[in-house]
C-alpha positions as CSV (number, residue, x, y, z in Angstrom):
1,X,6.7,-5.0,-17.4
2,X,3.8,-7.3,-16.3
3,X,1.6,-5.1,-14.2
4,X,-0.2,-8.6,-12.5
5,X,3.6,-9.5,-12.0
6,X,4.5,-6.2,-9.9
7,X,1.4,-6.2,-7.2
8,X,2.5,-7.9,-4.0
9,X,0.4,-10.6,-2.7
10,X,-1.1,-9.9,1.0
11,X,-0.6,-13.0,3.0
12,X,-3.7,-13.1,6.0
13,X,-3.0,-13.6,9.6
14,X,-4.1,-17.1,9.4
15,X,-1.8,-18.4,6.7
16,X,1.6,-19.6,6.5
17,X,4.1,-19.6,3.8
18,X,7.4,-21.4,3.7
19,X,9.8,-20.8,0.8
20,X,12.4,-23.1,0.2
21,X,14.3,-24.5,-3.2
22,X,12.2,-22.8,-5.5
23,X,9.2,-24.3,-4.2
24,X,6.5,-22.6,-2.2
25,X,3.8,-23.9,0.6
26,X,0.8,-22.1,1.8
27,X,-1.0,-23.6,5.0
28,X,-3.9,-22.1,6.6
29,X,-7.5,-23.0,8.3
30,X,-9.0,-24.9,4.7
31,X,-5.7,-27.1,4.3
32,X,-2.3,-27.1,2.2
33,X,-1.1,-26.1,-1.1
34,X,2.4,-26.3,-2.2
35,X,3.8,-25.6,-5.5
36,X,7.2,-25.3,-7.3
37,X,8.0,-22.3,-9.5
38,X,10.2,-21.9,-12.4
39,X,13.7,-21.3,-12.0
40,X,13.8,-17.4,-13.8
41,X,11.3,-16.4,-11.1
42,X,12.4,-15.2,-7.6
43,X,9.3,-15.1,-4.4
44,X,10.2,-13.1,-1.7
45,X,7.9,-13.2,1.4
46,X,8.6,-10.3,3.9
47,X,7.2,-11.2,7.3
48,X,7.6,-7.9,8.2
49,X,4.2,-7.0,6.3
50,X,2.9,-9.8,5.7
51,X,3.7,-9.8,1.6
52,X,4.9,-11.8,-1.3
53,X,6.7,-10.4,-3.6
54,X,7.4,-11.6,-7.2
55,X,10.4,-10.7,-9.3
56,X,11.8,-12.1,-12.7
57,X,15.0,-12.2,-13.8
58,X,15.3,-10.8,-17.1
59,X,12.5,-9.0,-19.5
60,X,12.0,-11.8,-22.2
61,X,8.5,-12.5,-23.5
62,X,8.1,-16.0,-22.1
63,X,9.8,-15.3,-18.5
64,X,7.4,-11.6,-18.5
65,X,4.5,-14.1,-19.3
66,X,5.9,-16.5,-16.3
67,X,6.3,-13.7,-13.9
68,X,2.2,-12.7,-14.1
69,X,1.5,-16.5,-14.1
70,X,3.5,-17.1,-10.8
71,X,2.0,-14.5,-9.0
72,X,-1.7,-15.4,-10.3
73,X,-1.0,-19.2,-8.8
74,X,0.0,-17.8,-5.7
75,X,-2.5,-15.7,-5.2
76,X,-4.5,-18.3,-5.9
77,X,-2.8,-20.6,-3.3
78,X,-3.0,-18.1,-0.6
79,X,-6.9,-17.5,-1.3
80,X,-7.5,-20.8,-1.4
81,X,-6.1,-22.0,2.1
82,X,-7.9,-19.1,3.7
83,X,-11.3,-19.3,2.2
84,X,-13.4,-22.1,0.6
85,X,-14.3,-22.6,-2.9
86,X,-17.6,-20.8,-4.4
87,X,-19.6,-21.3,-7.3
88,X,-22.9,-19.2,-7.4
89,X,-25.3,-20.5,-10.3
90,X,-28.3,-18.0,-12.2
91,X,-30.2,-20.1,-14.4
92,X,-32.5,-18.0,-16.5
93,X,-36.1,-18.7,-18.1
94,X,-39.7,-19.0,-17.9
95,X,-40.5,-21.7,-15.6
96,X,-37.3,-22.5,-14.9
97,X,-36.8,-24.0,-11.0
98,X,-33.8,-25.9,-8.7
99,X,-34.5,-27.3,-5.5
100,X,-32.9,-29.2,-2.9
101,X,-33.9,-32.7,-1.7
102,X,-31.4,-34.2,0.7
103,X,-28.0,-34.3,-0.9
104,X,-29.6,-34.2,-4.7
105,X,-29.8,-31.1,-6.2
106,X,-33.2,-30.7,-8.6
107,X,-32.9,-28.6,-11.7
108,X,-36.1,-27.9,-14.0
109,X,-34.6,-26.5,-16.9
110,X,-37.0,-26.6,-19.8
111,X,-37.4,-28.9,-22.2
112,X,-33.8,-30.8,-22.3
113,X,-33.5,-33.6,-24.5
114,X,-34.1,-36.5,-21.8
115,X,-35.1,-39.0,-24.7
116,X,-38.1,-41.4,-24.5
117,X,-38.1,-44.2,-21.9
118,X,-38.4,-48.1,-22.8
119,X,-42.3,-47.9,-22.5
120,X,-42.3,-45.4,-25.4
121,X,-43.1,-42.6,-22.8
122,X,-41.2,-39.1,-22.5
123,X,-38.6,-39.1,-19.7
124,X,-38.8,-36.6,-17.1
125,X,-37.5,-32.7,-18.0
126,X,-35.8,-32.9,-14.7
127,X,-32.1,-33.3,-13.7
128,X,-31.2,-34.6,-10.7
129,X,-28.1,-34.3,-9.9
130,X,-26.3,-36.0,-6.4
131,X,-24.2,-33.7,-4.3
132,X,-20.8,-35.4,-3.5
133,X,-19.6,-35.4,0.1
134,X,-17.6,-32.2,1.4
135,X,-19.8,-29.9,-0.8
136,X,-22.7,-28.1,-0.2
137,X,-25.4,-26.7,-2.0
138,X,-27.8,-24.0,-1.2
139,X,-30.8,-22.6,-2.7
140,X,-31.3,-18.7,-2.9
141,X,-34.2,-18.5,-5.3
142,X,-36.3,-21.6,-6.0
143,X,-38.0,-20.5,-9.0
144,X,-37.1,-17.6,-12.2
145,X,-39.6,-15.2,-12.6
146,X,-39.2,-14.5,-16.3
147,X,-36.0,-13.3,-18.0
148,X,-35.3,-10.5,-15.4
149,X,-34.8,-12.4,-12.1
150,X,-33.1,-15.7,-12.3
151,X,-33.1,-18.6,-9.9
152,X,-30.2,-18.8,-7.9
153,X,-27.9,-21.2,-6.5
């Protein structure tokens, strides 16, 4: 019995769910996602309780795995159309730091092998990363303080 697959998925009020021909479509304030789930899996949306339930056709090992996978993917879809994706990064190390300049992220992360330029001088040990359009970055703590408090972005 899949423990993950048995758990119902709570659907927030701003998310709309559509089921049709073994496919599910989730629409919300952050976008729209759709996915065709396996034929061995059944998905039901209870509008009264705003929950999605995932069931399987048999107890075969492969179908049990698909059961939990399907439930997890649908839960991720529901979450993804409701909230933006967020990744937090912590940098540990003495002297390590991170800063934002316009749409560029500047990382000072030690003596990273950046090589030598054409004039024989060592290149600066700073990574400069352009932030793509549509993404945002914020620096919470600009500099790491030893091994106990990291730089956070």
